[in-house]
C-alpha positions as semicolon CSV with decimal commas, in nm:
position;residue;x (nm);y (nm);z (nm)
1;X;8,784;14,591;9,358
2;X;8,886;14,923;9,501
3;X;8,889;15,235;9,288
4;X;9,169;15,464;9,405
5;X;9,252;15,819;9,300
6;X;9,602;15,862;9,154
7;X;9,717;16,087;9,441
8;X;9,674;15,812;9,702
9;X;9,988;15,634;9,817
10;X;9,973;15,277;9,950
11;X;10,183;15,159;10,245
12;X;10,220;14,791;10,331
13;X;10,302;14,681;10,685
14;X;10,543;14,391;10,638
15;X;10,511;14,262;10,993
16;X;10,205;14,072;11,112
17;X;9,924;14,270;11,273
18;X;9,658;14,152;11,513
19;X;9,346;14,215;11,304
20;X;9,120;14,227;11,607
21;X;9,243;14,585;11,626
22;X;8,998;14,857;11,536
23;X;9,016;15,203;11,382
24;X;9,206;15,384;11,658
25;X;9,462;15,111;11,723
26;X;9,537;15,072;11,352
27;X;9,571;15,451;11,323
28;X;9,822;15,443;11,610
29;X;10,004;15,162;11,431
30;X;10,029;15,382;11,119
31;X;10,209;15,642;11,329
32;X;10,448;15,393;11,490
33;X;10,526;15,166;11,192
34;X;10,523;15,414;10,904
35;X;10,577;15,743;11,086
36;X;10,289;15,885;10,884
37;X;9,969;16,071;10,957
38;X;9,670;15,833;10,928
39;X;9,452;16,134;10,835
40;X;9,657;16,189;10,518
41;X;9,409;16,000;10,301
42;X;9,667;15,739;10,204
43;X;9,593;15,366;10,222
44;X;9,760;15,150;10,487
45;X;9,761;14,771;10,442
46;X;9,789;14,533;10,740
47;X;9,812;14,153;10,691
48;X;9,776;13,906;10,977
49;X;10,037;13,647;11,082
50;X;9,886;13,360;10,876
51;X;9,848;13,592;10,574
52;X;9,490;13,477;10,515
53;X;9,337;13,812;10,616
54;X;9,415;14,172;10,541
55;X;9,279;14,508;10,660
56;X;9,314;14,832;10,471
57;X;9,276;15,156;10,667
58;X;9,222;15,498;10,513
59;X;9,074;15,837;10,599
60;X;8,775;15,936;10,384
61;X;8,725;16,311;10,435
62;X;8,514;16,275;10,750
63;X;8,606;15,942;10,907
64;X;8,819;15,630;10,900
65;X;8,727;15,341;10,671
66;X;8,839;14,982;10,701
67;X;8,827;14,737;10,413
68;X;8,867;14,379;10,533
69;X;8,923;14,062;10,331
70;X;8,940;13,704;10,457
71;X;9,044;13,421;10,230
72;X;8,864;13,089;10,258
73;X;9,164;12,907;10,110
74;X;9,522;13,014;10,042
75;X;9,724;13,312;10,156
76;X;9,818;13,660;10,045
77;X;10,171;13,669;9,906
78;X;10,317;13,971;10,079
79;X;10,667;14,077;9,971
80;X;10,895;13,989;10,262
81;X;11,185;14,223;10,180
82;X;11,270;14,390;10,508
83;X;11,498;14,632;10,323
84;X;11,247;14,745;10,067
85;X;11,036;15,055;10,111
86;X;10,694;15,002;10,268
87;X;10,526;15,180;9,977
88;X;10,370;14,970;9,702
89;X;10,181;15,068;9,388
90;X;9,819;15,015;9,292
91;X;9,919;14,734;9,060
92;X;10,105;14,549;9,338
93;X;9,811;14,590;9,577
94;X;9,568;14,464;9,317
95;X;9,783;14,161;9,235
96;X;9,834;14,083;9,603
97;X;9,458;14,092;9,669
98;X;9,397;13,875;9,361
99;X;9,642;13,607;9,472
100;X;9,940;13,680;9,248
101;X;10,279;13,605;9,403
102;X;10,465;13,935;9,366
103;X;10,803;13,763;9,398
104;X;10,752;13,580;9,068
105;X;10,620;13,878;8,869
106;X;10,860;14,037;8,626
107;X;10,778;14,385;8,505
108;X;10,922;14,541;8,194
109;X;11,084;14,882;8,190
110;X;10,847;15,168;8,122
111;X;10,886;15,542;8,093
112;X;10,837;15,728;8,418
113;X;10,810;16,104;8,434
114;X;11,087;16,240;8,657
115;X;10,901;16,437;8,923
116;X;11,221;16,625;9,022
117;X;11,229;16,824;8,699
């Protein structure tokens, strides 16, 4: 499993992506879909149309990295809310990669430090 620093934000592309795309095309997709800088160090998640493959793109200080996973059976359960923000948390990414259907997960309220203070 991936070990991510707490400062990294994770953005999920909710529309299907052609995973034959390489580093530069995925970086361009980050700019067009998310309006973000792919050199920011954040993690960008791209599932394919059948949802049996996913690519994660991120900048690692001196170059792009791609993490690629293909399922032999089953699909990734990507939240389909078009209205929801493209950003997901580490927990949601981990559950998605492990095969948990995020639509059926119920989380309990927890304290969150208000960052606007």
